[in-house]
N, C-alpha and C positions, 0 to 999 in steps of 0.2 A: 867843528863836530859836524858829524853827518846826521842827517833826518834818522838814521837807524838809532843814533845815539840819544837822539830828543833834544828837547831844548838846552841851552846852554846852563840853565839853574838846576838840571838834573845832576846827580851824582850816583855814578853805578858804586857798588862794592867791589864787583869781581868782573866788571865788563858789562855793556849792554845785552839786553834781553830782548829779543824780537817780538815780544808780545805773550798771551796765554794767560791761564787763569793768575788772577792777583786778589789782593787783600790790600784795603787801604788803613793805614794806622796811624793816627794824630801823636804828636809827643808829648806837647804839656798837658798833664791832666790826665793822659791815658796809659802811657810808660816811664812819664817823668812827674815826679811829685813837687811842683812848684807853689803848693799851699801857703808857704810863707811869703811868697812875693805878692800875692793876690791883691793886697792893698794898694801896690803900685800900680798894676793893672786898672783898678778900679779908679784910680786918680789919674790914670791916663799918663802916667810916667814911663814910658816905652823902654827908653833908654835904660833907665835903673832895673825896670823888670827885666829886661832880655840879659843885662849883666850877671843877674845873679844864675842864669841857667846852668851854667856847669858844674855849681854846687847842689844843684838837686839830686835827692835820693830816688832810685829807681822804684817804681810802683811793682813789685816783684810779681803779684799776680799776674798782671798783664803781660809782663815781659815774658813769664813762663808761658802764657797762653799763646803769644806770639812765637816763642821757639819750639811749641809743640805742633805748630802748623805744618802741614802734610810738605814734603820736601818738594813738590812739583809746583807750588803755590808760588807766585813771586809776592814779597813784602815791600811794599811800598810804604815809605814814612813820608807822610804828606803834612807838613807843619807849616804854620804862617810865621815862624821864626824868620827875622830877616836874614838875607843872604851874608851879610858881614857874621854871622855866626856859624858859617860852616865848618870852621876848624875845632871852636869849641864842642860842636855837635857831634861830630866824627869822633874827638877825643873821646865824648862822653859817653857814647854808643859803644866804642872799643873797650873802657874802662869797666861798662856794666854787661858786656856781652851779649848786647841784644842783636837779635836777628833781625837783617834787613835786608834787601836787595838793591832798593831804588831810595835814595833820600832827596826829596823835593823842597827845597825852601824858598820862601818868596824871593823873586828876583830883586836886583837893585833897582832902586827908584820906582818900586811898585809901591803903591798906596792903596787904599779904599779898605773895604770891609772883608775879613776873612772869608764869608761866605763867597762872595764874587770871586776871589783868588782861587778859592778851592774847586768853585765851579768850572773855570778855566782848565784847572790842572785835570779833573775829571775827564773833560772833553779830549785835551792832550792825551791822555793815557788811552781812551779808547782809540784816537786816532793811530795811534802807536800800536794798536793790537791787542791791547790787553781787554781781557773779560774780567769786569771787576765784579767780584762775588759779593762783597760785603764791605763794609768799612766798621771801625771801631772809633767812636769820636765822643769827646765831652761836651762840645757847645752845641746846646739845642737848635741854635740858629743852624748850624751845619748838620745836622742831622736832618733837619726839614729839607734843607739843600739836597742832602743824597736822597732822600725820597721823591723829590721831584725829579731827580735825574734818574730815576730807578736803579739807584745802588741800595740795597738793604743795608741797614746800617744798626749796630749795636749800641747803644747808649753807654757811655760808661760814666757813671756819677763820678764827678770830681769836687763838688762843692763850690766850684770856682762861680758859678753862675746864680748862686743864691744870695749873693750880696747886693 
């Protein structure tokens, strides 16, 4: 993969885009409704939590919102889902006709908090020429991280973090 393509854990829908205006969209809790699996996340039973991702219904309002964004914006789906869910995530996006240009999943052997991982990806996106206009995010810790990185963020209430 070339520098232009981005890191190896980036997947382009229709080929690499060399930068420009972009919007970051989280997956779980923003476009995908994993509410029925949150007890597993609270118990830190991550393998079981992520195993249920393919069965989540879409959150129609945010899927429609993302679909209505200007055509010249790059839609970056930035999720903390692990790399091994690439095929399941791609299948889910296709089934639910979600608009996206770049999908970024947590790379193999990557650990640590979502906040640190997503902050690194914000830096990677900027390094590759993206002007990050705003993000859609349901995790208050990530909303705070975006604010600190000067990326305006729309908080999407999922209820996941009330538990």
